[in-house]
N, C-alpha and C positions, 0 to 999 in steps of 0.2 A: 864534151861534158854533157850533162843532162839538161833537162827542161829548159831553163833560161840561165845557165851558168851558175852563178853564186846561189841563186834561189834553190836549185836542186841540190847543191852541195850542203847547204844549210839543213835540208831535210835528212841528208845522210849523216849529219853529225851524231844523231842519236840511234842510228841503225845498229842494233846489236851492241849496245853500250853497257848493259847490265853485266857486272862481273860474275854473278851467280847464275847457274842454271835454275830456272823456275822449277817447282815441284814436278810439273808434267815432263819437262825436258830432262830432268834428273832421272825420272822413272824410265823414259824411253832409253836413255843412255845406259842405265845399269842393267836393264832386262834384255838387251839386245843379244840374240843368239842366232847370228846369220848363217844361212839365208832363210831357214824355215821360219824363224821368229826375228825378222829384221825390221828395223826402223829407218832403213836407208832407201831413199827414193831417187829417181832420175828425171831430169828435165831434158827434153830434146828440143833444140832451137834451129829453125831453118832460116838461112839468109839468102838473099837474091843474087849474091855474087861471092867470089872466093878471094878475100884480101890476102896480101902476102903475109907469111908467117911472122915476119918481123913486126909488122903493124899489130897483129893480134897479141903477140907477146908484150909489146909496149903498152897496149891497153890494159893488160893484166898487171903490169908493174905499177901503173898509175893507180889502178883500183886497190891494190894492196895498201897503199898509203891512205887513200880516201876512206876506205872501209877496213880499218884495223882488224875487225872480227875475223876477216878471211885469213889472216896470218896468225890466228890464235888456235890453241889446242885446248882440250879439256883435261884438267888434272883432278884426281880424286884425293879427298883427305885420307890420311893414314888410317884414322878411325872414322867409321861412318856416322859422324855426329851431325851431319848436315849435307847440303847439296854440293856437287862438284863445282869447281871454279873455271872460268875462262882465263887462260894465261898466254902471254905472248910466247911463241915458239922461238926460242933463242937460236935454233938451227933451221929456221925456215928456209926451204929451197923451193922457189917458184917453178924451177924446171922439173921437179918431181910431180907437182900438182897439175901442171899444164903440159899436155902432150898433143901429138899430131899424128894422123893416120890418113892415108889416101885410098879411096875405094877403087877397085877394079871396075871397068865398064860392066853394066850401064850406070852404076852409081845410083841405084834406086832407093826409094824410102824404105823398102823391105830390108835392104842391106844395112842401112843405118839402124833400123830397129833390132836386127840381129846382133850388131855390135853392142847396142845399148842394153839389151836384155842380158847378154853375157857379162857385161860390166856390172850390172846391177847385183848380181849374185856373188861378185868378187868382193870379199870383206875389205872395208877401208882400214888403213893402218891407224889404230886408236892412239898411237903416240904422236900423231901429227894432226894438224887442222883437218877436220873430218870432211874433206871434199876432194874431188879430182875432176878436171875438165879435159875433154878430148875434142880437139879441133879436127873436123872431118873435111877433107878436100876431096875432089873428084865426084861430087854430086851432080847428077845429070842437069843439063841446062846451064852449066857454068856456075852452079850454086855451091854453097857449103853448108855445113851443119856444125852444131856444137852440142856435145853431150855432157851434161853436168851431173855427176853423182855426188849426192851429199846426205849426211845423216840428218834426221829430222830435227835434231836439237839446233841445227844451224838456222833453219827457217821453215815456215810452212808455205803453202801456195801464195797466200796473201803477202807474206814477207818477200818472197822471190819477185813478185810483181812490183813491190815497192823498190826493191833493189835495182832492177832492170830499168824501171821508169825513171830513176834518178840518175843512174850511172851511164846511161846511153845518151847519145846526142839526138837532136831533132833535125839535123841536116846531114846529108851524106858527106859533106866535106869536114864534118866536125872532127877535131883532134882532142886528145887529152890536154886539159888546161893546167895551169900552175896548181901546185898543191895548196889547199886552204891553210890558214893559220893554225887551225885546231888539229891538223893531221900530225899526231905525235904518237910516240910509242906508248904502249900500255904497260902496266905492271907485269912482272913475272913472278910466278908462285912455284915453289916446290911442293911436294905432297905434305911435307911437315908444316910449311908456312900456310898452306891451304887449310890444314887442320886447325892451326891456331886462329886464323882469320874467321873461319866458319864457327868455331867454338865460341869466340867472342860474340858473334852475332846471335848465336843460339841462346846464350846466357842473357844477352841484352833483351831478347824477345820473349823470354819465358813468361814474364808477367802478362804480356798481351796474349800469348797462346793460352796460358792457364785461364785468363779471363774468358776467352771465347769458349773453351771447353766447359767452364763453369756455367756460363750462360746457356749453352746447349744442354747440359745435364739438367739445369733448373727448368728450362722450358719443357723438357721431356717429362720431368716430375710433376710440374704444376699443370701441364696441359697434355695428359696422356692421349687424348683424342688426336690432338695435332701431331704428336709423335707417331701414333699408329698410322695416321694418314701419310706421314712422310715415309715410313717404313714400307707401306704398300706401294707408294710411288717409286721408291728406290728399287723394289723388286721388279716393277714393270720396266724401268729404265735400263737396269743392268741385264735382265734376262727376259726378253720379250718372248711370248708364246708363239708357237708356230705349228703347222701341220706336220704329218710325216713327210720327211724329205727323201729325195732320191739319194742313194748311197754315194753316187759319184759327186754330188754337190757338196758333200760333207768334207771334201778336200783330201789332199794327199800329202806328199812330203813337203810341198811348197819349196823345193830346191831348184826346180826348173820353171823359170818365169818366162812368159810369153806375152809380147806386146802387140797391141793393135791400135789403130787410130780411125777416127771418123771426123768429119767436118760438115758444117752447115752454116747458113747465114744466121746471125744473132737475131735479126728481125723476124725471120721465118719461125724460129724456135719460140720467140716471144709470142707471135700471133697464134701459134698452135696451142701454147699453154693458156693464153687468155681465151681462146675459143672454147676450151673445156672448163674454164673457171679456175685455172691454176697459174702458177708462175713459170718463168723460163727454167728454174731449177726443177719444178715438178715435171715439166715436159721432158727434161734431160733424163731424170731418173726413170720416168715412165718408159722412155725409149729403151733404156738399158734392160729394164724388167721385161719389156715386150720381146726383146732380142733373146733373153734367156728362155722365155716361153716357147718361142719358135725353135730354139736349139733343141730343147728337150722334147718337143713335139716331133722333130725329125728323128729323135732317138726312140720314139714310141713311149714317152712318158708325159703325163699332164702335170705341169709344175703347180704346186700349191702356193699359198702365201709363204714368204720366207722371212727370217729375221735378218735385219741389216743394220748397219751403223752409219751415221752421218755426222761429221764434225760440224758443230754450230759455232760460228765465229763470235768471239767476244772481244775482237779487236777494236780499240777506239781510234779515232782519227789521228790522234798524236802519238800512237804506239808504233815504233818503227822496228822491224825485223822480228826474229824469234817466232815462237808459237803462241797463238792467241785463240784457242778453241777449246771447247768441251765436247766429249763424245756423247752422241745421243743414239740410243738403241731402240728399235721399234720393229713392228711386223709390217713388212712391205706388201702391197697388193699385187704380187706376181701372179696370183691365181685369177686375176680379173682379165678377161680376154679383150673386151672393148678398150681401145686406148684412151678414149675420152673418159670413160668411167674410171679407168686406172688413174688417170691424172687427178680426177676429183677426189678419189679415195685416198691417193697419196697426199694431196693437199691437206685434207682433213686430218690424216694421221700425223703429219709433220707439225701442223698447228697444235694438235693435242700434246705431242711430246714436248714441244716448246713451252707448254703451260705447266708441265709436270713440276711439282714442288721440289723434286729430288733430281732435276735435270743436271745440276752440277755436283752430283754426289761424288763423282771422281775427283773433282776439284777440292772436296771437303776431306776426303781420306787420303789423297795422294801425298800430302806432306808427312803423314804418319807412316805410310808405306815405305817411304825413303829411309826410315830408320830400321827396317827389317832386313834380314839377309836377302841379298839380290836373288839368289836361287829360289827362295820361298816366294818372293814377290813375282818373279818371272813366271812360276807355276800358276799363281793366282790370277795374274793378268792374262795368261794364255787361256785359262778356263773361261774368263769373261769374254775375251775377244772371239773365241771360237763360237760363241753364241751367235755371232753375226757372220753370215756366210757371204755377204756382199757389203762393201763399203763404197759410198759415193760422196763426192765432194765437188762443189763448184764455187767460183768466185769471179768478180769482174777483173779482167786483165787490162792491158794497155788500150787506150782509146785513140792514140795518135801514133803515126809511124815513128819508129826509133831506129837509130843507126849506131854501128860500132865499127871501127877500122874501115870506114867507107862502104860498108855493106848494110843493106836494109834488113831489119829484123822482121821476118814475114809471119812466122808461125811459132807457137810454143805448145808442146805436148808435155804433160806431167804424168808420170807413172809412179803411183804411190806403192809402198811396200805391202806385204801380205801377212801381217802379224796375226795369224789365226784365221784368216779369211781366204776364200777361194777366188774372189775377184775384187779389184779396186778400180773404180772408174772415177776419173777426174776431168772436170771441164773448166776451162777459162775462155773468156771472150777476148779475142785479140784483134783489135782494129775492125770490129764488125763481124768477125768470124768466130764461131764456136769451135775450139780445138778440143777434141775429146781424146784422152789417152786412157787406154784400158790395160791393166795388168792382170793376168790370170795364172793360176796354178796349173802347169801343164799336165800334171797327173789327173787333176779333176776334169780337164777339158782335152781329152786325147785327139778329138776331131777338131783341131784348131781352125782349119779353113772354114768348116761348117759354122763354127761359133762366130767368126767375123762376119760371114755372110748373113747369119740370123740377126746379129745386132744391127747391122745396116738395115735389114728389113724392119726391125723394131723402130729404128729412127725414121725410116720412110713412112711407116704407118702413123707415127705422131705428126710428122710434117704435113701429112695429107689433111689434117684437121684445120690448118690455117685458112683464114678467110681473107 
């Protein structure tokens, strides 16, 4: 069990409990066109030993009861009158979702990543719960790995950390405990039932929605200066300006994903950021941007400032599972050579975008977008996301060691999708180590070995700032 038994289970009570997809989740579900415009990501977990398959499967069986969302699928209303619903899959088959594979020698990290990046571009079955787990044996040093592929609607990085922190044990000898009293089956909906359920909610909420629209229109009419300020802010947030960009960075087909990893001590990255007047996130993003500079320099190109996106968490302490973020778009200082100056510039620009009145403009329009044809919305969303060539995200991970099936959970690398972007970099701090996972469009970066070496160089330059 997790943290301290029942305490951790009580936290899981509300993980993924909402029956409806929120507006952002619904948009990601309806506009997914894999793999070029995918909203499906991959988590790679490394364990210090290789438990028996029977114990791994047993742990999954217990988890399906403790976290019912994992055995639920998404069902769309017959008529697009509202968001899709989560419903229990009456034909749920755990053996379909949990698989195993054994690596040939030497069982390297590179072999794990090659399997993970191939799995990532393999579309999930949308008629089943949107996740697949692959237990990997034969990892060098007697270790094992676990590759989790899941659609973004299931959870974001923060949601994944919540889940693993609660569902895993704090001792190596931990075993799945008894099922809690509240572990019960959820409701099952057909498409017709989903239509009826969602329609009733829409009708019930019409007065509130109409009231909000009325207030917004009234504010725009009575205070045109504030409305104009908001409009200018929305333009900056959705489509940041940038210099002329190298053609290669504008992206390719995004059908060949390439995964790379980096690591460093959390304390070292914090010290580097603080030395330059920034945060650990500023230092992380500045390292990635510096790596891009070095890569293009090796290709004979000076990299200018580039448009990027960064999810800003809106998760509250009591919100479990799901997605709790709003996308922020801004121009990143990739053209700044000095790493300390780059960190300071990035810090200032992130603070500025966080203060934008229209920061959550997507949150305002997303509910309306869900009533439009998905093909139209997918095109509009792609045009917006392609304005960001790099996406970067970071969040605090587990602070204490965790165990499952007798194995210690040592590292976690997250590889986000590429919905219109050429690179997605994600970092979580795991028990004092910064685990950085980077997914890139193979067509945009054909010299992949040079790219990984350059990003490592960018990280080394940032870490050299620490005092």
